[in-house]
N, C-alpha and C positions, 0 to 999 in steps of 0.2 A: 927398187928395194929389195923385192920378192927374189930377182935373180941374184940380186950379192948375197941371199940369206941373212940381212941383219932385220933386229926388232927396230921398233920403233924409237926406240932408247937410244939409238945409234952403235948397241952391240951387239957384237956376231950372236947369230945361232951358237956356237960351239964355248961362246964364250957363257952367255945365259946359263948353259947345259952345266958347264963346268964351275962357276959360280953357284949353280944349285947343288950340284954335286959335293963341291968344297963344304956349302952350306949345312948338307944334310950330316957330310963326317962332322964336323965342328960340333952341330948338334947332338950327335949319336955319341960323341964322346961324354959332352955334356950328362948327357942324359945318364951314360952310364957311370961317373964320376958321384952323380948327386944320387942315384940308386943307391949307391955304393954306403954314401954316407944315411941318408933315410934308413937302408937296412938296420945298421951301425945305433943310429941312434935310435930307431926302432925296438930294438932288445934292449940298450940302455935304459927305456923309458917302461918296457915290460918287467925290467931287474927293479927299477924303481917302484914302481907302481903294486908287486909282488912285496919287494919289502914292505912300504906304507901301510898294506892290507895286514901283515903282519904285527905292526906297531899298533894298528888301533885295533886288532884283535885280542892285545895284552894289553891296553889300555883301559879295552874296557870289559876285561875279566879283573883285570886289575879298580876298577870302580864301582863293580858287581860285589867284588870280593869286600873292599871295604864298606860300603852298605850295608849288606849281610851281617856282616861283624859290627856295624852301629848300630842295627835292630835289636840286634842278638844281645848288646850289652844293657841297650836302656830296657830292652824287654825283662833280661835278669833284674834289674832295679828295679821295676814293677812288682815282678812277681816275687824272685826271689830264689827262684828254681835252677836249678844247677844245669837242669835238662836244657834251658834257653841258651845256654853258652856253647853248645853244637855250633851252628855255624859261625861263632865266635872263634872257634878251634880249628876248625876246616877253612878257616879264610886262611891261614896262616901259610900252606903248601898251595894254593891258589897264588896268595900274592905274590910267592920266592918263585912258581913260574912265571908269572907276566913280568918279574923285575929280572928275568933273567933272560926274559924275549927282548925285553929294553935296554938289556944292556949290548945286547949281541947285534940288537937290528939299529940302535941309532945310531947316526950320521954323530959326526966329531962336536957338529956346531946344537947336536941337541941334549947332547951326553949331559951335558949341566943340567939341561933342563931336567930330563930323567930322573938324575941326582937328587933335584930338589922335592921331585913328587916322591921318590921313595924316603928321602929326608922328612918331608909332611906328614908321611901314612906312620912309618916310626915314632914322629913326633904325638901325633893323636895317639897312638896305643900309649906312649910314657903318660904325659899327662891328664889322658881322661880315661880310656878304657879298665888299663891298671888300676888307675886309684877308684874308679866308682867298683870295681869286681872288689876290692881290696875293702875299702869300705862297710859294702853289703855282708860281705865275709864275716867278717867281725863287728856287725849287729846295727853297724851306724850308717843305718840307710836314711836317716833323712840329712848326714850330711853328705851323702851319693845325691840324694834329690838337689840339695842345694848347689853340687859342684856342676848336676846336667842342665839346673837353668843359669846358668853362670856364661853360657855361650863358650866354654873354653874348647868345648868339642865341636861344635856348631861352627866354630870359626876355622878349627884345621878340617874341618870336613870341606866348607867351601871354599878352602885355599886345594886341597886337591884337587875337585872339582874342578878350577878355574886354571890349576895344572894340566888337568887333562884336555881341558878344551885348548890354552895355548899351544899343547903338544900335536893335537889333530890340527889345528889351523898352521902350523910351521910345517908340519908333515904334508899337507895339502897343496898349500904353493906351492913344496917343493916339485910335487906331483904334477900339477898345473904347467909349471915353466918346463919340464920335458916333454909334457905333451905337447907345448906349443914352440919348442925345439922342432919336433918330428912334423907337426902341419906345415910348418915355414917351410922345411926343407922337402916337403910332397908336394907341397905348394907350388915352389922353382921346379920341381921336375915336372908335374904336368904341365905346366906354361912352357916350358922349355917345350915337352915334347909339342904340345898343340902350334906354338911358332914354327916348330921342323915342321908339320903338317904345311903350315900356310906356304911356309918356305918354298915346301917341295910342289907345291901345288903351281906356284907363280912359277916354276922352271918349266911347266906342263903347258906349250902355246897354245892346246885348245881351249886351255877353261879360263887362258889369261882373263875373256871379260868378264866372267863370273868369280872370280874368286872374292873380289870387295864384299857382292853381295851375300857369298855362299859360304866364305872362308874366313874372311877379317874380320867383318863386324861381328859374328857370331864368338869368334875367338877372343875379339879387344873383353867382349862383356863378361867372355866366361874368364879372365885375364882380372879385370876388376872385381868379378865376383870372389874370386880364390884369393884375391887380396883381402876383400873385405873379412871374406873368413877367415884369413890368419889374423885377425884383429880381432876377431874374435864374435862377431856379428854371427845372427844363427837364421834371420829373414832372408839373408839375402836371395834372389835366384834370379836364373839366366833364361832369356827367349829358347825357345827347342824349335830352331830355323837354321836353314843353310843344307850343307850337305848332309848326305845319310850318316855319314860318321860325326859330323859336330851335333848331329841331330841325340845321335847315339851317345855322345860326351854330355850333352847338354841335362838331357832327362838322367843321369849315373851323377853327373854334379848335382841334381836337383835333389834326386833322394839320397844323395851321400847328405848332403846338406839338415836335409828332414829327419833323416835319423838320427843321427848326430845329435841334433838339437833334443827331441825325444829323449834319446838316454841319457843326454847330459841333466835334463831336466827331471825325469824319472829318478836317474841317482842322486839329484841334488834332496829331492821333495824323500827320497826312501831314507836317506841317513838324516834328515832334520826328523823324520817324524819316526825312527825308531829311536834317536837319540833322547828327544822328549819324552817318548815313551818309557824305555828303559829308568829313565832317571824319575819321572814324575811315578810313576807306581809302584816302582821298588820303594821310594822314601817315604810318599805322601799317601801312598796306602797300606804298607806294611807296617809301618812304624805302628799307628794307630790301631787298627786291626789287631797286633801284637796283643796291645795291651787290653783290648777290648776280648780277647779268646782269655788272658790271664787273671781280668776278673773274673768272669765265669766259670773256667774254673776252679777260682776260690770260692766261689756261691755255693758249685756243685760237692766241693770237699766239706762244705761246713765251716769255713774258717772264719767267715762271718756269722755267722749264727743257724742252728738248723730251719730248712723250709719246711713250709708244707707241702703236702704232696701235688698240690696244684703247681707252687712256685716252683717246686724242682723241675716239672715238667715245662712247664715254659721257662728258665732258662735253659733247661735239657736241646730246646726247639731254636733258641738263640745262641745255641753253641754248635749246634749242629749247622746252622745257615752261616756261623761265620768259618767254619772250618770250609764248608762248599767254596766262598765268596775266597779263601786264602787258597783253597786250591784252583781256581778260575785265574785269581794271581800269578799263580806258579805254571800254569799251562801259559799264559799270555806270555809270559816273561820267556818261558825254554823256545816258546816258537818262536821271538823275535830273535833270541841269541842263534838260532840255531837260522833261523833265514837271514843276520847278518853276517854269517861267519864267526862269529864268537865263541860258539858252542862247537868246544875241539872233540871229537871223537877220533878214539884210536880206533886202530887196527891188528886187533891180537884175535889169536884161536878162542874160537866163544863154542862151549855145546850146546847147543840151542834146545838139546834132550831135559840138561838140565835145568835150563832158563824156564822152560814149558813144565817140567813140574816141580820148579819153586812158586812161580804164577799158582798152579793148581792148588796148593794146595795152602798158600795164600787165601784163595776164593774158596776153597771149599764147602767154611761155613755159610755164606752167601748163597752159595746152590744148597746146600742140604736144607737152608730154612725156606725153598722155593722145592722142595724138594725135586731139584734136577741130578741128573747124573751127568758126570765127566769123564767120558770115553777116550783112553788113550792110546794113540796107537805110534808105536816105536820100530821105525825103519832100520836101525843101525848107527853106524857113524853118520853125526851130523855137526861136525866141527866147523863151524862158518870162521869167516874172514869179518869183524866187528869189534864195535863198544858194548860190553859186557851189561853196562847199567842204562844204558841206552836201548838194547836190544829188550832186558827185562821188562822197560817201561811199555814199548811196541807189544811184547805177548801178554802184557798187564790189562792195555789198552783193548784189543782184541777180543781176550777172554771175560773181561769184566762187560763189555758190549753184550756179547753173546750172552752171558750171564742175564744181564738187565732184561734185554727182546726176547727169551725163550718166554714161552709159558708154562706154568706150574707144572711139574711132573715128567718134563720133555726130556732129552739127552742131547749134550754138548760134545763132540767131538772133538779131538785135539788129534791133529798126525806132523810128525815130524820124519822126515824124509831126506837123503840125497841123491840127486839123479844129474847126472853127465855135467858134471863140476859144479853144481849150484845147492843147497840146501835148501830146503821145502818148511815152513810154516806153514799149517792148515789148520783154518778155526772155524768149525760148521755149529750152525743153532739153526731150529726148529721155527724162529720167529716169524712176523710176519712178511720178509722182506722188503723188498723195494722194486717201480718199474724201473724200466730202462732208461729214461732220461734222469731218474733220480742218484742211480748207478752210477753214470758220469760222470757226477759230481764229487763223487766221494774222494773228499781231502780238502776239499776249499775250506777255508775257514768260514767259523759258524753257521756250514751249511747242515742242515737236517733233513734227511727224506718225510715226505708226508706221510708215511706210515710210521713215523719215530712220535708220532702225536701221543702224549699221556704221558711216556715214558723221559724219568727227568735225565737231563746232559745241555752241554752248551755247544757241541760240533767243534771240540778242539781236537779232541782225542784222537780221530784218523788224520787231522792234518796235521797235529807232533806224529806220527807215526808214518805216515806216506816222506814227510821230510827228513827225517832219521834211514827211512830204508830209501831212499833216493840218493842221499849223501852220502851211502855205505856203497854206493854203485848197486843197489838192489831195485827191486820194483814190488808194488802192492799192487795187487789184482783182486778183483770179487767178481764171484758167483752166484747171481741171485734172481727173484724172480717176484713179484706180487704173491703173497700167500705161501710161498715156497720156501722161508727160511733163507740167509744167507751163507757162501763160505768165501771170506776172507783168506785169500794165500800171499804171503812174503816169500820173495825167493831173492838170497843172497847168495854172494859167490862163495864157493867151499874153500874150506882152507885147502892149499896146496895143490888147486886146480892150476 
């Protein structure tokens, strides 16, 4: 047998190698074709994901604007002040922008749902909001209260929420289907590649006795695990055994399955928590808080009779705490919207000098009350690319912190300069500073340094600041030491850089 050059199955060595070469060529062709299909499906899935994210962001804006409008109308009904209708009026442009995104991004089979959502919002505005506003303005507040208690408005709001959730579920189902197609093709490519490795190994005479234990069995297990993963299982793992190559593939496969499972679980939990949080806080907390503030303001204005000095002081304390709670809720909602990608940040030219000067003017009374000096250093052109309202909040957070933490009679230094394609906003205080281990955690939600004890705050201001700056492609830095003050520095891309 050796002299004739034949293997144990009766085939010649040339025939064995010929079949092996043919097998490798066929497998290579299949792999190339599957790779092309996988690349096309992956691109399609990425485009679908981008579209779904735009739709989800628009839905979040639409629902938030509707809830803000409802809160404003109910607050106007309770207090009767036109200023309470400001959120109702500002909701119009937000609803229009979100509606445009829904019309442009929704697939044909979702367009009808989007039209139902827009119609439901207009119906709520027509049968509830405008009627309540008109009744209050006509002096028929009791009729407005009766209308509010009739569940006419609440039923429309529930209908809007149901339509939003329905559209989100449909979009997520479409996204899962696209991801599933990509996983199936990638899994098939992987299986063919591994089977090709097996075929090439069989063709090599000197490894024939080890192929079963070193290649065939690990690949068979990997093939079954890949099929299980394609079916949605995330607990599947394959033994790390066989040749160096199969070991590396098995380790990579196990790591990939574990990572995919963690990412999917984290995304599901995050979406659920954020949706629950935004919906619950905005409706369940802000609506009663609006009523509380309104009644407290009525008491302070003397609309329910004159108060004694002690009564006025007690009501003023309650009103300040209600405003603090409203600000905390606003910060939490803003942070949730930013992290969920639902807070759209513009990229326009913003002069940081004007922003800093505006914020300084607003905080100067608080600084004067503590005998603080605010020194401003102007470094010339300081036009950055960003969102003006968001950058005003960044500057306000940094400057208000500096004023709060600086001792009486100290100096707060503000510096705005442009350097090498960046615009820098620096705020330095003479406060207690912080140790390095605390400085490394700046920007975490609800974190406060040990040196901040006794100073009012929630630990959300710098978290919001960091999220805004990073989403504008910038960085937030801090130079500090315990007992030596702190310098916060924001770096943003300069306009025209």
